[in-house]
N, C-alpha and C positions, 0 to 999 in steps of 0.2 A: 504493499500500499504505500502511496505517495502521501507526504505530509500534507500537500495542498488538497488533496481529496479527502483526509480525514478532516481538515480545517473546515471545509464546506459542510460535512456531515455534522460536526459538532455545532457549527452556526445554525444550520437548519433545525437540529434537535433542541437547541436552547430557544429558538423562535418558535418551534412548535409548541415547546412546554411554557411559554409565555413568559419567559425571562425578560427582563427590562433593561433598556440603556446597553445593549451588547456593543462591545468594543474589540478590536482586534490590533494587537500591537505585534509588529515584527521585530522581534529582538535579536534576529540573526546578525544585523550590523553591529551589535554590542558585543560580539564574541562570547555570548553568554554560555557558560558551561551547563547551566541548568536547563535552557529551552531554547528553541528557535522562535517559538511563537507563543503569545500570550493572549488568552481571551478573557474579558472580562464582563461580568453580567451581574444584574441585582435581582433579588427575588423579592416577592411582595411581603413575605411573612417568614419567620422560622420554618414553619410547616411546608411552605412552598419551597424554600430552599432546599430542605432536606429531601423533599420528593424529587426536584431536579437532580440533585447530587447523587442520590441512590439510583435513579434511571439512568443518569448518564454513565455512572461506574458500570451498570448491567450491560448498557449498550456498547462500551468500550470493550467489556469481556467478550460479548459476542462477536465482537470483530476480531477476535483472536488476539488481543492486545494486553497487556500486563498493566493495567491502571494502578496508581497509587493515590490514596486520598489521604489528607490532613485536615484537621479542624473539624468543626462541627457547626451546625445551623444554630445552637444555643450560643456559640461566641460570636455568630455573626459573618463568619468568613470560612468558606470550604474551598480548599485547593485539590483539584484532581489532575494529575499529570499523566500522560501516556504519549508515547512516540514523539516526544520532543515538543508537545504541546501542553502548556500549563493553562487550565480553566480555573479561573477564581470566580467564585460565588460570593455574593456580598448581600447583607441586609443594607439598604441604602444609606442609614446613618453612619454604618461602620465603613462602608465604601468612601464616604465623603470624608470620615475621620482620617482614615489611613491615606487617601490619595495616592495610590500607587501609580496611577496612570501619569501623574506629575514626572515620574522618573522617565517616562519615554514620550514626552509630549509631542515631538516632532514626527514621530512615526506611527501616531494612533490613527487607525482607520476605523471612523464610526460606521455601523452597519444599518443608519437611516431608520432605526425603528425605535427610537426614544419614544417611552411610553410614560 
């Protein structure tokens, strides 16, 4: 599988699951040892975040990948990594507080689905 194909599938998955404010960040130009691509999205509640995280994890496993998950919906931040793509799911207020997008302002690619 190519990373671009997986990225497209994850973005569609998040949109289908009604994640908000989905943003794609190309981290490859930063020589990141952690990932080539970051996707950041917000959930509407802790329950919504947990559902999206659980289902994304299952989806990635069904794609024969070995996803890793960290964090919890109760903390307001869940990170799922697979195949060089980090997907960050936030509660809106936690996303605003940490503002990790500011680390990559010049490479942020909005997905035009801000809700």
